[in-house]
C-alpha positions as CSV (number, residue, x, y, z in Angstrom):
1,X,83.6,10.2,18.7
2,X,82.2,13.6,17.9
3,X,81.8,14.4,14.0
4,X,81.0,17.2,12.7
5,X,79.7,17.1,8.5
6,X,79.6,20.3,6.4
7,X,77.4,19.2,3.2
8,X,76.5,16.8,5.5
9,X,72.9,16.7,2.9
10,X,74.7,16.2,-0.5
11,X,75.6,12.6,-2.5
12,X,78.7,12.4,-0.3
13,X,77.9,13.4,3.5
14,X,74.8,10.8,2.8
15,X,77.1,8.1,2.0
16,X,78.6,8.7,5.9
17,X,75.3,8.9,7.4
18,X,73.8,6.2,4.9
19,X,76.9,3.5,6.6
20,X,78.2,5.1,9.5
21,X,75.4,6.2,10.9
22,X,74.2,3.3,13.3
23,X,77.7,2.6,14.3
24,X,77.8,3.6,17.9
25,X,81.4,5.6,17.6
26,X,79.9,8.0,16.2
27,X,77.9,10.8,17.3
28,X,76.7,13.2,13.7
29,X,76.4,16.9,13.5
30,X,74.3,17.7,10.5
31,X,75.7,20.9,9.0
32,X,74.5,22.3,5.4
33,X,72.0,26.0,4.5
34,X,69.6,24.4,4.1
35,X,67.5,21.1,6.3
36,X,67.7,17.6,6.1
37,X,65.2,14.8,6.3
38,X,67.1,11.9,7.0
39,X,69.4,9.7,4.6
40,X,68.4,9.1,1.0
41,X,67.0,5.4,1.8
42,X,65.5,6.4,4.6
43,X,64.3,9.9,5.1
44,X,62.7,9.1,8.3
45,X,66.3,7.9,10.1
46,X,67.6,10.3,11.9
47,X,71.7,10.3,11.5
48,X,72.3,13.1,14.2
49,X,72.2,16.3,15.1
50,X,71.0,18.7,12.2
51,X,72.5,22.4,12.2
52,X,71.6,24.8,9.6
53,X,74.3,27.1,8.7
54,X,76.6,28.8,6.1
55,X,80.1,27.7,5.9
56,X,81.3,31.4,4.3
57,X,79.6,32.2,7.5
58,X,83.0,32.1,9.9
59,X,80.6,33.7,12.8
60,X,78.2,31.0,12.2
61,X,79.2,28.0,11.8
62,X,81.9,28.5,15.0
63,X,79.8,27.7,17.1
64,X,79.0,24.3,16.2
65,X,82.5,23.1,16.6
66,X,82.9,23.6,19.9
67,X,82.6,19.8,21.5
68,X,84.1,18.0,18.1
69,X,86.8,15.7,17.4
70,X,87.2,15.4,13.9
71,X,85.1,17.7,10.9
72,X,84.4,15.9,7.3
73,X,84.4,18.7,5.2
74,X,82.2,18.3,2.6
75,X,80.0,21.5,1.3
76,X,81.0,23.2,-2.2
77,X,79.2,26.2,-3.0
78,X,78.7,26.4,-6.6
79,X,79.4,27.8,-9.9
80,X,82.4,26.9,-9.8
81,X,81.7,26.0,-13.3
82,X,82.0,22.6,-15.1
83,X,85.0,20.2,-14.9
84,X,86.1,20.9,-18.3
85,X,85.9,24.0,-18.5
86,X,89.1,25.5,-18.5
87,X,88.2,29.1,-17.6
88,X,90.9,30.6,-15.2
89,X,89.6,33.3,-14.4
90,X,88.5,34.5,-10.7
91,X,84.8,34.3,-9.9
92,X,83.0,34.5,-6.8
93,X,82.6,31.2,-6.5
94,X,86.3,30.2,-6.4
95,X,86.4,33.6,-3.1
96,X,83.3,31.6,-1.9
97,X,84.7,27.8,-2.3
98,X,88.5,29.7,-1.0
99,X,86.9,31.6,2.3
100,X,84.9,28.5,3.3
101,X,87.5,26.6,3.8
102,X,89.6,28.7,5.6
103,X,86.3,29.3,7.8
104,X,86.2,25.9,8.1
105,X,89.9,24.8,9.5
106,X,90.7,27.9,11.6
107,X,87.4,26.9,13.3
108,X,88.9,23.3,14.1
109,X,92.1,24.5,15.0
110,X,90.8,27.1,17.6
111,X,88.3,24.3,18.8
112,X,91.2,22.6,19.1
113,X,89.8,19.6,17.2
114,X,91.9,16.2,16.5
115,X,91.3,15.9,12.6
116,X,90.2,17.5,9.5
117,X,89.1,15.5,6.7
118,X,88.4,17.2,3.4
119,X,87.0,16.2,0.0
120,X,89.4,17.1,-2.1
121,X,89.2,15.3,-5.1
122,X,90.3,13.3,-8.4
123,X,90.9,16.8,-11.0
124,X,93.4,17.9,-8.7
125,X,95.3,15.5,-10.5
126,X,92.9,15.5,-12.7
127,X,95.1,16.8,-15.9
128,X,96.8,13.4,-16.2
129,X,92.8,11.6,-17.2
130,X,92.2,14.6,-20.1
131,X,95.6,14.0,-21.0
132,X,95.2,10.7,-21.5
133,X,92.0,9.5,-22.3
134,X,90.1,7.2,-23.3
135,X,93.2,5.3,-23.4
136,X,93.1,5.4,-20.0
137,X,89.7,4.3,-19.6
138,X,90.9,1.0,-21.0
139,X,90.3,-2.7,-19.4
140,X,94.0,-3.2,-19.3
141,X,94.9,0.0,-18.2
142,X,94.4,0.3,-14.9
143,X,96.6,-2.0,-11.9
144,X,95.0,-4.9,-10.9
145,X,94.6,-5.4,-6.7
146,X,97.8,-8.3,-7.4
147,X,100.1,-6.1,-10.0
148,X,102.9,-5.5,-8.4
149,X,103.3,-3.0,-11.5
150,X,102.2,-0.3,-13.4
151,X,100.1,-1.4,-16.6
152,X,99.3,1.4,-18.0
153,X,98.6,1.3,-21.9
154,X,102.9,1.2,-22.8
155,X,103.8,4.1,-20.3
156,X,104.4,3.0,-16.5
157,X,104.3,6.8,-15.5
158,X,101.0,7.2,-16.2
159,X,99.5,6.1,-13.3
160,X,99.6,8.0,-10.1
161,X,100.2,7.4,-6.4
162,X,100.5,9.4,-3.0
163,X,103.2,11.1,-4.4
164,X,102.1,13.0,-7.6
165,X,102.2,16.8,-7.8
166,X,99.1,18.9,-8.1
167,X,97.9,19.3,-11.5
168,X,94.7,20.1,-11.3
169,X,92.0,20.9,-14.9
170,X,89.8,23.3,-13.6
171,X,89.0,25.9,-11.6
172,X,87.1,22.9,-9.1
173,X,90.4,21.1,-8.7
174,X,92.0,24.6,-8.2
175,X,90.5,24.9,-5.7
176,X,91.2,21.4,-3.9
177,X,94.3,21.6,-4.1
178,X,94.3,24.8,-1.7
179,X,92.2,22.9,0.6
180,X,94.9,20.3,-0.1
181,X,98.5,22.9,0.7
182,X,96.2,24.9,3.6
183,X,95.2,21.4,5.2
184,X,98.5,20.4,5.4
185,X,100.1,23.8,6.6
186,X,97.4,23.5,9.7
187,X,98.6,20.4,10.9
188,X,101.9,20.7,10.1
189,X,102.1,24.9,11.8
190,X,99.2,22.6,14.8
191,X,98.0,19.5,16.6
192,X,95.8,18.5,14.0
193,X,95.9,15.8,11.3
194,X,94.6,16.2,8.0
195,X,93.4,13.7,5.3
196,X,92.7,14.5,1.9
197,X,90.5,12.0,0.0
198,X,91.0,13.2,-3.7
199,X,87.2,11.0,-4.4
200,X,86.9,10.2,-7.4
201,X,82.8,9.4,-8.6
202,X,80.7,8.7,-5.9
203,X,77.2,8.6,-7.1
204,X,73.4,8.6,-5.1
205,X,72.3,5.6,-4.2
206,X,70.1,5.0,-7.3
207,X,73.2,5.0,-9.7
208,X,75.4,3.4,-6.9
209,X,77.5,1.3,-9.7
210,X,80.2,1.1,-12.7
211,X,76.4,1.8,-15.2
212,X,75.3,5.2,-13.3
213,X,76.4,8.1,-15.1
214,X,75.4,6.3,-18.7
215,X,72.0,5.1,-16.7
216,X,71.4,9.0,-16.1
217,X,72.3,9.7,-19.6
218,X,69.7,7.9,-21.2
219,X,67.3,8.8,-18.2
220,X,67.3,12.2,-19.7
221,X,67.3,11.4,-22.7
222,X,71.3,11.8,-24.6
223,X,71.3,8.3,-25.1
224,X,70.6,4.9,-26.0
225,X,72.3,2.2,-23.8
226,X,74.3,-0.6,-25.9
227,X,75.5,3.1,-27.6
228,X,79.3,4.2,-28.1
229,X,78.2,7.2,-26.0
230,X,76.1,4.8,-23.5
231,X,80.3,2.9,-23.0
232,X,81.9,5.6,-22.8
233,X,80.6,6.9,-18.7
234,X,80.6,2.6,-18.3
235,X,84.6,2.7,-19.3
236,X,85.3,5.7,-17.2
237,X,83.7,5.1,-14.0
238,X,84.9,0.4,-13.4
239,X,87.8,3.5,-13.7
240,X,86.8,6.0,-10.7
241,X,83.9,4.5,-9.1
242,X,83.9,4.6,-5.5
243,X,81.1,2.8,-3.6
244,X,79.2,4.7,-1.3
245,X,80.4,1.9,0.9
246,X,83.8,2.4,0.4
247,X,83.7,6.1,1.0
248,X,82.2,5.4,4.1
249,X,84.6,3.0,5.3
250,X,87.4,5.4,3.6
251,X,86.1,8.0,6.1
252,X,85.9,5.8,8.9
253,X,89.3,4.7,8.7
254,X,90.6,8.5,9.1
255,X,88.5,9.4,11.8
256,X,89.7,6.0,13.3
257,X,93.7,6.8,12.4
258,X,95.7,8.3,15.2
259,X,99.0,7.9,13.0
260,X,99.1,9.8,10.5
261,X,100.2,14.0,10.6
262,X,98.8,15.0,7.5
263,X,98.3,13.0,4.0
264,X,96.6,12.6,0.7
265,X,93.8,9.0,-0.4
266,X,92.3,8.1,-3.3
267,X,88.7,7.6,-3.3
268,X,88.8,4.5,-5.3
269,X,86.8,1.1,-5.2
270,X,89.4,-1.8,-6.0
271,X,88.6,-1.1,-9.4
272,X,91.0,-3.2,-12.1
273,X,91.0,-0.6,-14.3
274,X,92.0,1.8,-11.8
275,X,94.7,4.3,-12.9
276,X,94.7,6.7,-10.2
277,X,96.1,4.7,-7.3
278,X,97.7,1.8,-6.4
279,X,95.9,1.5,-2.9
280,X,98.3,-0.2,-1.6
281,X,99.4,3.5,0.6
282,X,96.3,3.7,2.1
283,X,95.9,0.4,2.8
284,X,98.9,0.4,4.8
285,X,98.2,3.5,6.4
286,X,95.2,3.6,7.6
287,X,93.9,0.3,6.6
288,X,90.7,0.8,4.1
289,X,90.6,-2.3,2.9
290,X,87.7,-1.4,-0.5
291,X,84.6,-3.9,-0.7
292,X,84.1,-3.0,-4.8
293,X,85.4,-3.9,-8.0
294,X,83.8,-2.1,-10.9
295,X,84.7,-4.6,-13.1
296,X,82.6,-6.9,-11.2
297,X,79.6,-5.4,-12.8
298,X,78.5,-6.6,-16.8
299,X,75.3,-4.8,-16.9
300,X,72.9,-2.1,-14.7
301,X,71.9,-3.8,-11.6
302,X,67.9,-4.3,-13.3
């Protein structure tokens, strides 16, 4: 299968190529605004052909869609503001990102691709977290893999499944909502399967564990280990973490699927305290079986 990956040299893109780059089922074309140097873990590894192009330029990216079977759209134009920024003002970055999504999806239709996998985000429904944090991070706040019913505090309605309506928490989340809705239009109006991945927290290899954000804060001098400030990002990551290998598996299951017209799936590992979906929908629809669980970690790696 020929797969074009936009934004291929970022954190999520390298998670895909680190774990699927040697898979004989795939021939990746890695598109980014700058040339890459192989994978994060092995800079000399060749995970696919690298091409330099800007997703804001439709004519520039269009030739790279010819001969592809699928596109994984990860590219994001910087400048949307932080995920905690509630400003709703129009910016050049908002315009650039909406145009980029349009360019990629339109090229996929014109080139007659079979499927589009879109990197959406938990921030497409992020107001749920904003209104319920930090209680939503409690150890008993998510769905256990074996639980039949949600156990989020005293309010089962806090559980988010595949039926959740858009509830963006920022301009970043709003852009992801647009991508999901445009993808649905593309799927229902054209013969293209569409998969939106509402990704939780995927990190670079050095911080690919539930203590990653906390340890990054230690390295930056923002807090010390064992402090309350350290424990807060640990609690959140144990709920939202998706390991790099689980992210790659989720993308793989979408690429191999032939049953979905359009759908969205939550990009989280099998974390006991997750509030983003019980994962049954992804299991039953595309066969996603996460290998990792944030609760299995009680300390960062040594």
